C-alpha positions, -999 to +999 in steps of 0.1 A: -368+231-495-399+206-498-424+204-526-460+195-514-486+188-542-523+195-530-508+217-504-538+242-503-564+218-487-569+187-467-540+164-459-517+182-481-524+216-464-519+199-429-485+184-440-474+217-456-483+236-424-467+212-401-434+213-421-435+251-420-439+248-382-408+226-382-390+254-401-388+238-434-394+260-465-424+246-483-435+251-519-471+242-523-485+234-556-523+231-562-549+240-589-566+263-565-556+297-560-544+306-523-529+331-503-502+308-489-467+320-490-447+301-517-477+287-535-477+280-571-508+272-592-503+242-612-523+213-626-505+182-621-525+165-649-509+188-673-473+181-683-465+215-698-479+232-666-456+212-644-426+220-666-433+258-660-437+252-624-403+233-624-387+262-640-401+286-613-387+264-586-354+258-601-349+296-606-352+300-568-317+285-568-323+266-536-319+228-530-349+206-530-348+178-505-381+163-509-413+159-530-445+150-512-474+140-535-508+147-518-529+157-545-555+131-552-593+125-558-617+098-551-652+088-561-675+060-548-687+043-578-695+005-588-669-008-613-694-012-642-713+021-637-684+044-631-688+072-656-660+077-683-653+113-672-648+100-638-625+072-647-605+096-666-602+122-639-591+098-612-565+082-632-552+113-647-548+130-613-539+102-590-517+079-612-506+100-642-503+133-622-481+114-597-459+100-624-457+135-640-446+151-608-422+125-599-406+127-634-405+166-635-393+172-600-371+144-593-342+159-611-343+189-586-337+164-558-310+147-579-291+180-581-293+183-542-273+150-538-298+133-517-335+133-507-369+119-503-400+113-524-434+103-507-464+094-528-497+084-515-517+053-517-546+040-496-558+009-476-583+005-505-557-012-525-548-039-499-584-045-489-599-043-525-624-018-512-660-024-529-671+006-548-636+022-552-624+001-581-608+031-602-595+049-572-580+015-559-566+008-594-550+042-596-533+040-562-522+004-569-505+019-599-488+045-577-475+020-555-460-002-582-445+030-599-430+040-566-413+006-560-396+007-594-387+044-591-371+036-557-347+012-575-339+037-603-330+065-579-312+045-552-279+054-566-288+090-562-294+086-527-331+094-530-357+071-513-391+067-526-420+055-503-457+053-502-480+061-472-514+043-472-538+058-448-571+042-440-601+065-436-588+100-425-614+127-422-609+147-454-629+154-484-617+122-500-638+102-478-670+124-479-688+095-500-682+068-475-707+063-448-702+054-412-709+017-417-684+014-445-657+032-424-662+006-397-658-021-421-626-006-433-612-002-398-617-039-393-590-045-419-565-024-399-543-039-372-548-011-350-586-008-352-593+029-348-595+059-369-563+079-373-559+117-381-538+141-401-510+142-374-506+103-375-500+106-411-476+135-405-457+114-380-450+089-408-439+116-431-414+128-404-402+093-400-393+091-437-378+126-440-355+118-411-318+116-418-318+082-400-342+068-427-320+067-456-322+030-458-361+030-460-372+029-496-395+010-519-419+005-490-457+012-484-466+024-448-501+017-440-513+041-413-525+017-385-513-013-404-533-039-424-542-075-423-527-083-455-490-076-451-473-063-483 
C-alpha cells in the first residue's frame, strides 16, 4: 500500500492514478473531498488530523510500503512584500506539513520492514528563483529534513529521497509567465519542459526493489547546472 498526499489534484493525482494503473493500492490524502476510492480527507498542516488519518490507515491492517508527499503550494511574491498569511501558509503546508506526514506515517512503513519515502522539492531551490523566496526556503527545508531522515531510517531499510521538478504544467506554476519559464529551463541540463509522466518515471525508479541503496538524494527532473 502506498500513501500519496495531495492525491486529488495536479501531480499527486497523476502519480496516484499511475500507481493504481500499475496495480498498487493507493491511499490518497487531501484537504479536498473527492470520489476517488480509498481517499481520506486530511489537512497535513494539522497534526491531530494526521493522527486520526494514521489510525484509519493502521486499522486497515495492510502493510504500507511507501509515502509520497505531493501536497504543496506556491505563490510568486518578492521577499520583502510577501504577506504574512502567505508566508505562514507556504511554510505550514510545504515544510511543516511534510515533516508532520513523515513523522506520523513513517512508523507504518517501519512496521512493514522496509520501504520508501519520497518528498518533493523544486528546481527553485538550486537556482534561487527570484520571486519565490518563501517557496524556495520551504523546499530547501524539505531537502535538508529528508537527508537527515534518510540517515535516521537507514537501519529500518527505508530510503528517503526528494524529487525536484522544474516547471511542470500544474497549478503550482500558474503565476509564472512564459519568459520566466524559459529562464528556468536555461538552468536545466536538458533544456526542455518535462511533464507528469517524466516525474512518475523517477517515482518508479525510487520505488523499484533495485533502488534500495538510493537514499538521501535529490533527483532534479531534467538535471540542473548546480550539482548537489
